[in-house]
C-alpha positions in Angstrom: -5.7 -37.4 9.3 -6.3 -34.2 7.9 -9.6 -32.5 7.9 -10.6 -30.7 5.8 -14.9 -29.8 5.5 -15.7 -26.9 2.6 -19.0 -25.5 2.5 -20.1 -23.5 -0.8 -23.0 -21.4 -1.9 -24.1 -22.5 -5.2 -26.7 -20.5 -7.1 -27.7 -21.1 -10.9 -30.6 -19.9 -12.9 -33.5 -21.2 -15.5 -32.6 -21.0 -19.0 -33.6 -17.4 -19.6 -34.0 -17.0 -15.9 -37.5 -17.9 -16.9 -40.2 -18.2 -13.6 -40.1 -22.0 -13.6 -39.7 -22.5 -9.9 -43.7 -23.2 -8.8 -44.4 -24.7 -5.5 -45.0 -27.2 -7.3 -41.4 -27.9 -9.2 -40.8 -27.3 -6.1 -42.4 -29.8 -4.2 -40.2 -32.6 -6.1 -37.3 -30.5 -7.1 -36.3 -29.7 -3.9 -35.8 -33.4 -2.9 -34.6 -34.6 -5.6 -32.1 -32.8 -5.8 -31.0 -33.7 -2.3 -30.9 -37.1 -3.1 -28.7 -36.3 -6.0 -26.3 -34.4 -3.6 -26.5 -37.3 -1.0 -25.5 -39.5 -4.0 -22.4 -37.6 -4.4 -21.7 -37.1 -1.0 -21.7 -34.2 -0.9 -24.0 -33.4 2.7 -26.9 -30.3 1.7 -26.8 -27.4 4.4 -29.7 -25.0 2.8 -31.7 -25.1 -0.3 -33.8 -22.6 -1.8 -34.8 -20.2 -4.3 -36.8 -17.8 -6.6 -38.8 -17.7 -9.2 -36.4 -17.4 -11.5 -32.8 -19.3 -9.5 -31.8 -21.3 -7.0 -29.4 -20.7 -3.7 -27.8 -24.3 -2.5 -25.4 -24.5 0.4 -23.5 -27.5 1.0 -20.9 -29.4 2.1 -18.1 -30.6 -1.1 -16.1 -33.8 -0.3 -12.7 -32.5 -1.6 -11.7 -35.6 -4.1 -14.9 -34.0 -5.8 -15.0 -30.5 -7.8 -16.9 -28.0 -7.6 -17.7 -28.2 -11.3 -18.7 -31.4 -11.4 -20.9 -31.2 -8.8 -23.2 -28.5 -10.4 -22.9 -30.7 -13.8 -24.4 -33.7 -11.6 -27.0 -31.4 -10.0 -28.5 -29.9 -12.9 -28.2 -33.0 -15.5 -29.2 -34.7 -13.1 -32.4 -33.1 -13.0 -33.1 -31.7 -16.4 -32.9 -35.5 -17.3 -35.4 -37.0 -14.4 -37.3 -33.8 -14.3 -37.3 -32.4 -17.9 -36.1 -29.0 -16.2 -33.8 -26.6 -18.5 -30.9 -24.7 -16.5 -29.1 -21.9 -17.6 -25.3 -23.4 -18.6 -23.0 -21.1 -15.8 -23.3 -21.4 -12.3 -21.7 -18.8 -9.5 -20.3 -20.8 -6.4 -18.9 -19.0 -3.4 -17.2 -20.4 -0.2 -18.9 -20.6 3.3 -16.6 -20.5 6.3 -18.3 -21.9 9.9 -19.3 -19.5 11.5 -21.2 -17.7 8.5 -22.8 -20.4 8.2 -25.7 -19.7 10.5 -26.6 -16.7 8.7 
């Protein structure tokens, strides 16, 4: 049986790069995103952000596309929490040795 583990560093911003990430929103948004990622069978390894964008490091199963995971996470948080996101995102692969960094 093959072994596949795909780690990604995802980055996306609030609409118009507005500084929306307050401590109050962070307390609601981060657990929400982790729960949504788990529903997609993704393992969240790190989650953080600054006032106008988020960084999410997670493992995505090979049968699920990166774009569908991002679409699901952004869409669920937009509907569930009323957040407005920019349409684009960044995705970078991360090797096992670089994960602790």
